[in-house]
C-alpha positions as a Markdown table, in Angstrom:
| # | Residue | x | y | z |
|---|---|---|---|---|
| 1 | Met | 33.5 | -24.6 | 16.1 |
| 2 | Ser | 31.7 | -22.9 | 13.3 |
| 3 | Leu | 28.7 | -24.7 | 11.7 |
| 4 | Lys | 28.5 | -25.9 | 8.1 |
| 5 | Thr | 25.6 | -24.7 | 6.1 |
| 6 | Ala | 23.8 | -28.0 | 6.5 |
| 7 | Glu | 23.9 | -27.7 | 10.3 |
| 8 | Leu | 23.0 | -24.1 | 10.1 |
| 9 | Gln | 19.8 | -25.0 | 8.3 |
| 10 | Glu | 18.7 | -26.9 | 11.1 |
| 11 | Gln | 19.3 | -24.1 | 13.7 |
| 12 | Ile | 18.1 | -21.1 | 11.7 |
| 13 | Ala | 14.8 | -19.6 | 12.7 |
| 14 | Phe | 12.4 | -18.0 | 10.3 |
| 15 | Tyr | 9.8 | -15.9 | 12.1 |
| 16 | Tyr | 7.3 | -13.1 | 11.3 |
| 17 | Glu | 6.9 | -9.6 | 12.7 |
| 18 | Gly | 3.7 | -8.4 | 11.1 |
| 19 | Ser | 3.9 | -9.6 | 7.6 |
| 20 | Gln | 7.6 | -9.4 | 7.3 |
| 21 | Val | 9.7 | -12.6 | 7.3 |
| 22 | Lys | 12.9 | -12.3 | 9.5 |
| 23 | Val | 15.8 | -14.7 | 10.3 |
| 24 | Lys | 17.6 | -15.4 | 13.5 |
| 25 | Trp | 20.6 | -17.5 | 14.4 |
| 26 | Asp | 21.8 | -17.9 | 18.1 |
| 27 | Val | 25.6 | -19.0 | 18.4 |
| 28 | Pro | 26.3 | -20.0 | 22.0 |
| 29 | Leu | 29.7 | -19.4 | 23.4 |
| 30 | Asp | 31.7 | -21.2 | 26.2 |
| 31 | Thr | 31.3 | -18.3 | 28.5 |
| 32 | Gly | 27.5 | -18.7 | 28.5 |
| 33 | Glu | 26.9 | -15.8 | 26.4 |
| 34 | Thr | 25.0 | -15.9 | 23.0 |
| 35 | Ile | 26.0 | -14.2 | 19.8 |
| 36 | Thr | 22.8 | -13.7 | 17.7 |
| 37 | Tyr | 22.8 | -12.8 | 14.1 |
| 38 | Arg | 19.5 | -11.4 | 12.7 |
| 39 | Met | 18.4 | -10.4 | 9.2 |
| 40 | Arg | 15.4 | -8.2 | 8.2 |
| 41 | Asp | 14.5 | -5.9 | 5.3 |
| 42 | Tyr | 15.5 | -8.4 | 2.6 |
| 43 | Glu | 15.4 | -6.8 | -0.9 |
| 44 | Ser | 16.2 | -8.3 | -4.2 |
| 45 | Lys | 17.6 | -5.6 | -6.5 |
| 46 | Ser | 19.2 | -5.3 | -10.0 |
| 47 | Leu | 22.6 | -5.1 | -8.3 |
| 48 | Gly | 22.2 | -7.9 | -5.9 |
| 49 | Arg | 20.3 | -9.1 | -2.8 |
| 50 | Tyr | 20.4 | -6.8 | 0.1 |
| 51 | Ala | 19.4 | -7.2 | 3.8 |
| 52 | Leu | 19.9 | -5.5 | 7.1 |
| 53 | Ile | 22.1 | -7.7 | 9.3 |
| 54 | Thr | 22.6 | -7.1 | 13.1 |
| 55 | Val | 25.0 | -8.8 | 15.6 |
| 56 | Asn | 24.0 | -8.9 | 19.3 |
| 57 | Lys | 25.5 | -10.4 | 22.3 |
| 58 | Ala | 23.4 | -11.5 | 25.3 |
| 59 | Asp | 24.8 | -12.6 | 28.6 |
| 60 | Gln | 23.8 | -15.9 | 30.1 |
| 61 | Gly | 20.3 | -16.1 | 31.2 |
| 62 | Ser | 19.4 | -12.8 | 29.7 |
| 63 | Thr | 16.9 | -12.2 | 26.9 |
| 64 | Glu | 18.2 | -8.6 | 26.3 |
| 65 | Gly | 21.2 | -8.4 | 24.1 |
| 66 | Asp | 23.8 | -5.7 | 23.5 |
| 67 | Leu | 24.1 | -4.4 | 19.8 |
| 68 | Leu | 27.6 | -5.1 | 18.6 |
| 69 | Gly | 27.1 | -4.0 | 15.0 |
| 70 | Tyr | 24.7 | -3.6 | 12.0 |
| 71 | Asp | 24.9 | -2.8 | 8.4 |
| 72 | Thr | 22.7 | -3.2 | 5.2 |
| 73 | Ile | 24.9 | -5.3 | 3.1 |
| 74 | Asn | 24.8 | -7.0 | -0.4 |
| 75 | Leu | 24.7 | -10.6 | 0.7 |
| 76 | Gly | 26.9 | -11.6 | -2.4 |
| 77 | Lys | 29.8 | -9.4 | -1.3 |
| 78 | Ser | 32.2 | -11.2 | 1.0 |
| 79 | Lys | 34.1 | -7.9 | 2.0 |
| 80 | Gln | 30.8 | -6.3 | 3.4 |
| 81 | Tyr | 30.0 | -9.1 | 5.9 |
| 82 | Ser | 33.8 | -9.4 | 6.7 |
| 83 | Asp | 33.8 | -5.6 | 7.6 |
| 84 | Leu | 30.6 | -6.1 | 9.8 |
| 85 | Ala | 32.3 | -9.0 | 11.6 |
| 86 | Lys | 35.3 | -6.7 | 12.3 |
| 87 | Met | 33.1 | -3.9 | 13.5 |
| 88 | Ala | 31.1 | -6.2 | 15.9 |
| 89 | His | 34.3 | -8.2 | 17.2 |
| 90 | Lys | 36.0 | -4.8 | 18.1 |
| 91 | Val | 33.6 | -3.8 | 20.6 |
| 92 | Met | 33.1 | -7.2 | 22.3 |
| 93 | Pro | 34.5 | -7.5 | 25.9 |
| 94 | Pro | 38.0 | -9.2 | 26.0 |
| 95 | Leu | 36.7 | -12.5 | 27.6 |
| 96 | Ser | 33.8 | -12.7 | 24.9 |
| 97 | Ala | 36.3 | -12.0 | 22.1 |
| 98 | Asp | 38.8 | -14.6 | 23.3 |
| 99 | Ala | 36.0 | -17.2 | 23.3 |
| 100 | Tyr | 34.8 | -16.2 | 19.8 |
| 101 | Pro | 37.9 | -15.2 | 17.7 |
| 102 | Leu | 37.4 | -12.8 | 14.8 |
| 103 | Pro | 38.2 | -15.5 | 12.1 |
| 104 | Leu | 35.5 | -17.7 | 13.6 |
| 105 | Met | 33.1 | -14.6 | 13.6 |
| 106 | Glu | 33.8 | -13.9 | 10.0 |
| 107 | Gln | 33.2 | -17.5 | 9.0 |
| 108 | Asp | 30.0 | -17.8 | 10.8 |
| 109 | Leu | 28.7 | -14.6 | 9.4 |
| 110 | Met | 29.9 | -15.7 | 5.9 |
| 111 | Val | 28.0 | -18.9 | 6.2 |
| 112 | Phe | 25.0 | -17.1 | 7.5 |
| 113 | Cys | 24.9 | -14.6 | 4.7 |
| 114 | Ala | 25.7 | -17.3 | 2.1 |
| 115 | Phe | 22.8 | -19.2 | 3.3 |
| 116 | Leu | 20.5 | -16.1 | 3.1 |
| 117 | Tyr | 21.8 | -15.4 | -0.4 |
| 118 | Ser | 21.1 | -18.9 | -1.7 |
| 119 | Gly | 18.1 | -20.0 | 0.3 |
| 120 | Tyr | 16.1 | -17.1 | 1.9 |
| 121 | Glu | 13.6 | -16.6 | -0.9 |
| 122 | Ser | 12.8 | -20.4 | -1.2 |
| 123 | Arg | 12.4 | -20.6 | 2.6 |
| 124 | Ala | 10.4 | -17.5 | 2.9 |
| 125 | Thr | 7.8 | -18.5 | 0.2 |
| 126 | Val | 4.7 | -20.7 | 0.6 |
| 127 | Ile | 3.6 | -23.4 | -1.7 |
| 128 | Gln | -0.2 | -23.9 | -1.4 |
| 129 | Lys | -3.1 | -25.8 | -2.9 |
| 130 | Phe | -6.6 | -24.7 | -2.6 |
| 131 | Asp | -9.3 | -27.1 | -1.4 |
| 132 | Ala | -12.2 | -27.2 | -3.9 |
| 133 | Ser | -14.6 | -27.9 | -0.9 |
| 134 | Glu | -13.5 | -24.7 | 1.0 |
| 135 | Glu | -15.4 | -21.5 | 0.2 |
| 136 | Pro | -13.0 | -18.5 | -0.6 |
| 137 | Ala | -13.1 | -15.6 | 1.8 |
| 138 | Glu | -15.7 | -13.0 | 1.2 |
| 139 | Leu | -14.6 | -9.8 | -0.2 |
| 140 | Val | -15.1 | -7.1 | 2.5 |
| 141 | Thr | -15.7 | -3.5 | 1.6 |
| 142 | Val | -14.3 | -1.2 | 4.3 |
| 143 | Leu | -15.3 | 2.2 | 2.7 |
| 144 | Asn | -17.6 | 1.4 | -0.2 |
| 145 | Pro | -16.4 | 1.3 | -3.0 |
| 146 | Phe | -12.8 | 2.7 | -2.5 |
| 147 | Ile | -11.2 | 0.7 | 0.2 |
| 148 | Met | -11.3 | -3.2 | 0.5 |
| 149 | Gln | -9.9 | -5.3 | 3.3 |
| 150 | Asp | -6.3 | -6.5 | 2.8 |
| 151 | Ala | -6.2 | -4.5 | -0.4 |
| 152 | Gly | -4.3 | -1.3 | -1.5 |
| 153 | Thr | -5.8 | 1.9 | -3.2 |
| 154 | Ile | -4.1 | 4.9 | -4.7 |
| 155 | Ile | -6.0 | 8.0 | -5.4 |
| 156 | Phe | -4.1 | 10.4 | -7.5 |
| 157 | Ala | -4.8 | 14.0 | -8.6 |
| 158 | Pro | -2.9 | 17.2 | -9.2 |
| 159 | Pro | -1.7 | 19.3 | -6.2 |
| 160 | Gly | -4.3 | 21.6 | -4.7 |
| 161 | Ser | -7.3 | 19.4 | -5.9 |
| 162 | Gly | -8.6 | 18.5 | -2.5 |
| 163 | Lys | -7.4 | 14.9 | -2.2 |
| 164 | Ser | -6.0 | 15.5 | 1.3 |
| 165 | Tyr | -9.4 | 16.8 | 2.4 |
| 166 | Val | -11.0 | 13.6 | 0.9 |
| 167 | Leu | -8.4 | 11.3 | 2.7 |
| 168 | Gln | -8.9 | 13.0 | 6.1 |
| 169 | Ser | -12.7 | 12.9 | 5.7 |
| 170 | Met | -12.3 | 9.2 | 4.8 |
| 171 | Ala | -10.2 | 8.8 | 8.0 |
| 172 | Val | -12.8 | 10.4 | 10.2 |
| 173 | Ser | -15.8 | 8.4 | 8.6 |
| 174 | Leu | -13.9 | 5.1 | 9.1 |
| 175 | Ser | -12.9 | 5.8 | 12.7 |
| 176 | Leu | -16.4 | 6.5 | 13.8 |
| 177 | Gly | -18.4 | 4.5 | 11.2 |
| 178 | Val | -20.0 | 7.7 | 9.8 |
| 179 | Ser | -21.7 | 6.8 | 6.5 |
| 180 | Thr | -22.8 | 10.5 | 5.7 |
| 181 | Ile | -20.7 | 10.5 | 2.3 |
| 182 | Trp | -19.6 | 6.9 | 2.0 |
| 183 | Glu | -21.0 | 3.6 | 3.4 |
| 184 | Thr | -18.2 | 2.6 | 5.9 |
| 185 | Glu | -17.4 | 0.0 | 8.3 |
| 186 | Arg | -16.1 | 1.4 | 11.5 |
| 187 | Arg | -12.3 | 0.6 | 11.8 |
| 188 | Pro | -9.2 | 1.7 | 13.6 |
| 189 | Val | -7.5 | 4.2 | 11.4 |
| 190 | Leu | -3.7 | 5.2 | 11.2 |
| 191 | Tyr | -3.2 | 8.5 | 9.3 |
| 192 | Val | 0.5 | 8.4 | 8.2 |
| 193 | Asn | 1.3 | 12.2 | 7.8 |
| 194 | Leu | 4.3 | 12.8 | 5.5 |
| 195 | Glu | 3.1 | 16.1 | 4.2 |
| 196 | Arg | 1.6 | 18.6 | 6.6 |
| 197 | Ser | 2.1 | 20.2 | 10.2 |
| 198 | Pro | 0.1 | 18.5 | 13.0 |
| 199 | Ala | -1.5 | 21.9 | 13.5 |
| 200 | Ser | -2.9 | 21.8 | 9.9 |
| 201 | Leu | -4.4 | 18.4 | 10.3 |
| 202 | His | -5.8 | 19.2 | 13.6 |
| 203 | Arg | -7.6 | 22.3 | 12.2 |
| 204 | Arg | -8.8 | 20.3 | 9.1 |
| 205 | Glu | -10.2 | 17.4 | 11.5 |
| 206 | Phe | -12.0 | 20.0 | 13.5 |
| 207 | Phe | -14.0 | 21.4 | 10.5 |
| 208 | Ile | -14.5 | 17.8 | 9.1 |
| 209 | Arg | -16.1 | 16.7 | 12.2 |
| 210 | Lys | -18.2 | 19.9 | 12.2 |
| 211 | Ser | -19.4 | 19.3 | 8.8 |
| 212 | Phe | -20.3 | 15.8 | 9.7 |
| 213 | Gly | -22.5 | 17.3 | 12.6 |
| 214 | Ile | -20.2 | 15.7 | 15.3 |
| 215 | Pro | -17.9 | 18.6 | 16.4 |
| 216 | Asp | -17.6 | 17.4 | 20.0 |
| 217 | Thr | -16.9 | 13.8 | 19.2 |
| 218 | Asp | -13.4 | 12.5 | 19.1 |
| 219 | Ser | -12.7 | 10.9 | 15.7 |
| 220 | Glu | -10.4 | 8.3 | 17.1 |
| 221 | Val | -8.2 | 8.7 | 14.1 |
| 222 | Glu | -4.6 | 8.1 | 15.2 |
| 223 | Tyr | -1.9 | 10.3 | 13.4 |
| 224 | Met | 1.7 | 9.4 | 12.7 |
| 225 | His | 3.5 | 12.6 | 12.1 |
| 226 | Ala | 6.6 | 11.6 | 10.1 |
| 227 | Arg | 7.6 | 14.5 | 7.8 |
| 228 | Gly | 11.2 | 13.9 | 6.6 |
| 229 | Ser | 11.1 | 10.3 | 7.4 |
| 230 | Ser | 11.2 | 7.4 | 4.9 |
| 231 | Leu | 8.3 | 5.0 | 4.5 |
| 232 | Lys | 10.8 | 2.1 | 4.9 |
| 233 | Gly | 12.0 | 3.6 | 8.1 |
| 234 | Ile | 8.5 | 3.8 | 9.7 |
| 235 | Val | 7.0 | 0.5 | 8.4 |
| 236 | Pro | 8.0 | -1.4 | 11.5 |
| 237 | Ser | 6.0 | 1.0 | 13.7 |
| 238 | Ile | 3.0 | 0.9 | 11.1 |
| 239 | Gln | 3.1 | -3.0 | 11.3 |
| 240 | Ala | 3.2 | -2.9 | 15.2 |
| 241 | Trp | 0.2 | -0.6 | 15.1 |
| 242 | Gln | -1.6 | -2.9 | 12.7 |
| 243 | Ala | -0.8 | -6.1 | 14.9 |
| 244 | Gly | -2.2 | -4.2 | 17.9 |
| 245 | His | -5.6 | -4.1 | 16.1 |
| 246 | Asn | -5.4 | -7.7 | 14.9 |
| 247 | Gly | -5.0 | -6.7 | 11.3 |
| 248 | Lys | -8.4 | -4.8 | 11.1 |
| 249 | Gly | -6.9 | -1.4 | 11.0 |
| 250 | Val | -6.8 | 0.9 | 7.9 |
| 251 | Val | -3.6 | 2.7 | 7.0 |
| 252 | Leu | -4.0 | 6.0 | 5.1 |
| 253 | Leu | -0.7 | 7.6 | 3.6 |
| 254 | Asp | -0.3 | 11.2 | 2.6 |
| 255 | Ser | 1.6 | 10.8 | 0.2 |
| 256 | Val | 3.5 | 8.6 | -2.2 |
| 257 | Ser | 5.8 | 11.4 | -3.4 |
| 258 | Arg | 7.0 | 12.1 | 0.2 |
| 259 | Ser | 7.7 | 8.4 | 1.1 |
| 260 | Gln | 11.5 | 8.8 | 0.2 |
| 261 | Met | 11.6 | 5.4 | -1.7 |
| 262 | Gly | 13.7 | 6.8 | -4.5 |
| 263 | Asp | 12.9 | 8.0 | -8.0 |
| 264 | Leu | 9.2 | 7.7 | -8.7 |
| 265 | Asn | 9.9 | 6.8 | -12.3 |
| 266 | Ser | 12.0 | 3.8 | -11.1 |
| 267 | Asn | 10.3 | 0.4 | -11.4 |
| 268 | Glu | 12.4 | -0.8 | -8.4 |
| 269 | Ser | 11.3 | 2.2 | -6.3 |
| 270 | Ala | 7.5 | 1.6 | -7.2 |
| 271 | Asn | 7.8 | -2.1 | -6.4 |
| 272 | Asn | 9.5 | -1.4 | -3.0 |
| 273 | Phe | 6.7 | 1.1 | -2.3 |
| 274 | Ile | 3.9 | -1.3 | -3.0 |
| 275 | Asp | 5.7 | -4.3 | -0.9 |
| 276 | Cys | 6.0 | -1.7 | 2.0 |
| 277 | Met | 2.4 | -0.8 | 2.0 |
| 278 | Asn | 1.2 | -4.4 | 1.4 |
| 279 | Ser | 3.1 | -5.3 | 4.5 |
| 280 | Cys | 1.0 | -2.9 | 6.4 |
| 281 | Gly | -2.4 | -4.6 | 5.7 |
| 282 | Thr | -5.4 | -2.6 | 4.3 |
| 283 | Trp | -4.1 | 0.7 | 2.9 |
| 284 | Leu | -5.0 | 3.9 | 0.9 |
| 285 | Ala | -2.3 | 6.3 | -0.4 |
| 286 | Leu | -2.5 | 9.6 | -2.2 |
| 287 | Gly | -0.4 | 10.2 | -5.4 |
| 288 | His | 0.1 | 13.1 | -7.6 |
| 289 | Thr | -0.2 | 13.5 | -11.4 |
| 290 | Pro | 2.3 | 14.9 | -13.8 |
| 291 | Arg | 2.1 | 18.6 | -14.2 |
| 292 | Ala | 0.5 | 18.6 | -17.8 |
| 293 | Asp | -1.4 | 15.4 | -17.6 |
| 294 | Ala | -4.0 | 14.6 | -14.8 |
| 295 | Thr | -5.1 | 11.3 | -16.5 |
| 296 | His | -2.5 | 9.1 | -14.7 |
| 297 | Met | -0.4 | 9.1 | -11.5 |
| 298 | Phe | 3.1 | 10.4 | -11.8 |
| 299 | Gly | 5.8 | 7.7 | -11.9 |
| 300 | Ser | 6.4 | 4.1 | -12.9 |
| 301 | Thr | 3.5 | 1.9 | -14.3 |
| 302 | His | 4.4 | -0.4 | -11.5 |
| 303 | Tyr | 2.4 | 1.7 | -9.2 |
| 304 | Asp | -0.6 | 1.0 | -11.3 |
| 305 | Ala | 0.3 | -2.6 | -11.5 |
| 306 | Gly | 0.9 | -3.0 | -7.8 |
| 307 | Gln | -2.3 | -1.2 | -6.5 |
| 308 | Asp | -5.6 | -3.3 | -6.2 |
| 309 | Leu | -7.9 | -0.2 | -7.0 |
| 310 | Gly | -6.7 | 2.9 | -8.7 |
| 311 | Val | -8.9 | 6.1 | -8.4 |
| 312 | Lys | -8.6 | 9.3 | -10.4 |
| 313 | Leu | -9.7 | 12.5 | -8.6 |
| 314 | Asn | -10.8 | 15.4 | -10.5 |
| 315 | Ser | -12.0 | 18.9 | -9.1 |
| 316 | Glu | -13.9 | 21.8 | -10.3 |
| 317 | Arg | -14.3 | 25.0 | -8.2 |
| 318 | Arg | -17.5 | 27.1 | -8.4 |
| 319 | Asp | -17.3 | 30.1 | -6.1 |
| 320 | Ser | -16.7 | 28.8 | -2.6 |
| 321 | Thr | -17.5 | 25.2 | -3.3 |
| 322 | Leu | -15.1 | 22.5 | -4.6 |
| 323 | Gly | -16.5 | 19.8 | -6.6 |
| 324 | Ile | -14.8 | 16.5 | -6.6 |
| 325 | Ser | -15.3 | 13.4 | -8.6 |
| 326 | Leu | -13.7 | 9.9 | -7.8 |
| 327 | Thr | -13.5 | 7.6 | -10.8 |
| 328 | Gly | -12.1 | 4.1 | -10.7 |
| 329 | Val | -9.5 | 3.5 | -13.4 |
| 330 | Lys | -8.5 | -0.1 | -12.1 |
| 331 | Ala | -10.0 | -2.6 | -9.9 |
| 332 | Asn | -9.0 | -6.1 | -9.0 |
| 333 | Asp | -11.8 | -8.6 | -8.0 |
| 334 | Ile | -14.6 | -6.0 | -8.1 |
| 335 | Pro | -16.4 | -4.1 | -10.8 |
| 336 | Leu | -14.9 | -0.8 | -11.6 |
| 337 | Pro | -16.4 | 1.8 | -9.5 |
| 338 | Arg | -18.7 | 4.3 | -11.1 |
| 339 | Pro | -17.8 | 7.9 | -10.9 |
| 340 | Phe | -18.6 | 9.4 | -7.4 |
| 341 | Phe | -19.4 | 13.1 | -7.0 |
| 342 | Met | -19.0 | 15.1 | -3.8 |
| 343 | Ala | -18.9 | 18.8 | -2.7 |
| 344 | Leu | -16.7 | 20.7 | -0.3 |
| 345 | Glu | -18.1 | 24.0 | 0.8 |
| 346 | Phe | -15.9 | 26.6 | 2.4 |
| 347 | Asp | -16.6 | 29.9 | 4.4 |
| 348 | Gly | -14.4 | 32.5 | 5.9 |
| 349 | Tyr | -13.2 | 30.2 | 8.6 |
| 350 | Gly | -12.5 | 27.0 | 6.6 |
| 351 | Leu | -14.3 | 23.9 | 5.5 |
| 352 | Ser | -18.1 | 24.2 | 6.4 |
| 353 | Thr | -19.9 | 21.4 | 4.6 |
| 354 | Ile | -19.0 | 18.0 | 3.1 |
| 355 | Arg | -21.9 | 16.5 | 1.0 |
| 356 | Thr | -22.6 | 14.5 | -2.1 |
| 357 | Ala | -23.0 | 16.7 | -5.2 |
| 358 | Lys | -26.3 | 17.6 | -6.7 |
| 359 | Gly | -27.3 | 16.4 | -10.2 |
| 360 | Met | -25.5 | 18.6 | -12.8 |
| 361 | Glu | -23.8 | 20.8 | -10.1 |
| 362 | Phe | -20.4 | 20.3 | -11.7 |
| 363 | Pro | -20.9 | 20.1 | -15.4 |
| 364 | Asn | -17.1 | 19.9 | -16.3 |
| 365 | Leu | -16.7 | 17.0 | -13.9 |
| 366 | Ile | -19.7 | 15.3 | -15.5 |
| 367 | Glu | -18.1 | 15.7 | -18.9 |
| 368 | Leu | -14.7 | 14.5 | -17.9 |
| 369 | Asn | -16.1 | 11.2 | -16.4 |
| 370 | Ala | -18.4 | 10.6 | -19.4 |
| 371 | Ala | -15.1 | 10.4 | -21.5 |
| 372 | Asp | -13.6 | 8.0 | -18.9 |
| 373 | Ser | -16.8 | 5.8 | -19.0 |
| 374 | Glu | -16.6 | 5.7 | -22.8 |
| 375 | Lys | -13.0 | 4.7 | -22.6 |
| 376 | Met | -13.8 | 2.0 | -20.0 |
| 377 | Leu | -16.6 | 0.5 | -22.2 |
| 378 | Phe | -14.3 | 0.5 | -25.4 |
| 379 | Glu | -11.4 | -1.4 | -23.5 |
| 380 | Tyr | -14.0 | -3.8 | -22.1 |
| 381 | Met | -15.2 | -4.6 | -25.6 |
| 382 | Glu | -11.8 | -4.9 | -26.9 |
| 383 | Lys | -10.9 | -7.4 | -24.1 |
| 384 | Thr | -14.2 | -9.4 | -24.3 |
| 385 | Gly | -14.8 | -9.2 | -28.3 |
| 386 | Lys | -18.5 | -9.0 | -27.8 |
| 387 | Ser | -21.2 | -8.3 | -25.1 |
| 388 | Thr | -24.8 | -7.8 | -24.4 |
| 389 | Ile | -26.1 | -4.5 | -22.8 |
| 390 | Gly | -26.8 | -6.5 | -19.5 |
| 391 | Asp | -23.3 | -8.0 | -19.4 |
| 392 | Ala | -21.5 | -4.7 | -20.1 |
| 393 | Ser | -23.7 | -2.9 | -17.5 |
| 394 | Lys | -22.9 | -5.5 | -14.8 |
| 395 | Asn | -19.3 | -5.8 | -15.5 |
| 396 | Leu | -18.6 | -2.1 | -15.7 |
| 397 | Asn | -21.1 | -1.0 | -13.0 |
| 398 | Val | -22.9 | 1.5 | -15.1 |
| 399 | Thr | -26.6 | 1.7 | -16.0 |
| 400 | Pro | -28.0 | -0.3 | -18.8 |
| 401 | Ala | -29.5 | 2.8 | -20.3 |
| 402 | Trp | -26.0 | 4.4 | -20.7 |
| 403 | Val | -24.8 | 1.2 | -22.3 |
| 404 | Ala | -27.6 | 1.1 | -24.8 |
| 405 | Thr | -27.0 | 4.8 | -25.7 |
| 406 | Met | -23.3 | 4.0 | -26.2 |
| 407 | Phe | -24.1 | 0.9 | -28.4 |
| 408 | Lys | -26.1 | 3.1 | -30.7 |
| 409 | Thr | -23.2 | 5.1 | -31.6 |
| 410 | Pro | -20.9 | 4.4 | -34.8 |
| 411 | Thr | -18.3 | 3.0 | -32.6 |
| 412 | Tyr | -20.3 | -0.4 | -32.1 |
| 413 | Lys | -22.7 | -2.5 | -34.2 |
| 414 | Met | -25.1 | -5.5 | -33.7 |
| 415 | Tyr | -23.5 | -8.8 | -34.2 |
| 416 | Gly | -26.3 | -11.3 | -33.5 |
| 417 | Lys | -28.6 | -12.4 | -30.6 |
| 418 | Ala | -28.4 | -14.6 | -27.5 |
| 419 | Gly | -32.0 | -15.5 | -26.8 |
| 420 | Asn | -33.7 | -12.1 | -26.5 |
| 421 | Asp | -30.5 | -10.1 | -26.0 |
| 422 | Ile | -28.8 | -8.4 | -28.7 |
| 423 | Ile | -24.9 | -9.0 | -28.9 |
| 424 | Tyr | -22.8 | -6.0 | -29.9 |
| 425 | Ile | -19.2 | -5.7 | -31.2 |
| 426 | Ile | -16.9 | -2.9 | -31.9 |
| 427 | Asn | -17.3 | -1.6 | -35.5 |
| 428 | Asn | -14.0 | -1.7 | -37.2 |
| 429 | Asn | -15.4 | -0.4 | -40.4 |
| 430 | Arg | -16.4 | 3.0 | -38.7 |
């Protein structure tokens, strides 16, 4: 006899695989077999609520079930789960099919899908209150200042700007705890490669290790070569890898544009991408810029909204040296990172040296980032209304001397004093 919704609620099982909530319902048959309905990959879209539904049959005493059918269906479309029931029932052995007639399977699948349609989101969410006596978890910087524990970063730049070299250098640094360029905490690293051949990454890693002075040391970076695969399709494998490292791993993705999540300008695609990456723990992904505008990432603004840290990469080539700047454009919970400058030197064989840049070595990059810093200060002043030199310096992670210089420009004016500190505001009469 088919169960009513109220009875189903008592038997349905919500469980986690990685950070993804899944649903399972076992229906015992008189033959001793079990029919199992499972749901995963729930998505709420503009046209409905979708999920992957699978139907399995397990013999008595067996935990391994035979797949009878599966489909990604719109939970609000009764014909779709009716078609799935027919598909599954068609391949059942005669005795099993007799014990579980098609109309009964259709009804059970309808009840299961209707329950998911109306109740999944409320059951899968958590309502929580914070205890005032409990200290919040300390923010952990994994690679300072661009990767934070349990947070997501996107570095964006035009094609050919060196961002893949930067990403792989970060991977090697993290896997060995090498702080030659960035201050790092040694972590397991999974490099998800959607762009390049394995041979290309092998060659680049060799020269990166050599430039760090460790050519004979295994980096311990694990590569997932998945060119042609969708991010959504490989997320379960990434989650399994992360679970194997107790959530301490770092996932590096090259790149957003090759993740096959749909139109990059679609808000829905952007939200789905962010949800997929957030389900994988700590992550950093590479994005591209529009062809004629390197000031922002190509695609929906929801990529900007969903990331915890946004970083713009600019580059400048001088002879055989590629200068790179990394500039924070968005930061949650931490000060916006100050511009960071590095240099990649190449010889006839490939990459020879990775180092921090020297002073005014790349004047164009210095000029570009000065403009970014000025914009950052102006937006801060618009938001706060007023500020002292010390407060602006602290909140923007820039030097007091630079802030003082900027406050002397016609853009700002003195407003008053707070103790010995001068308060500044935007000069709207300039």
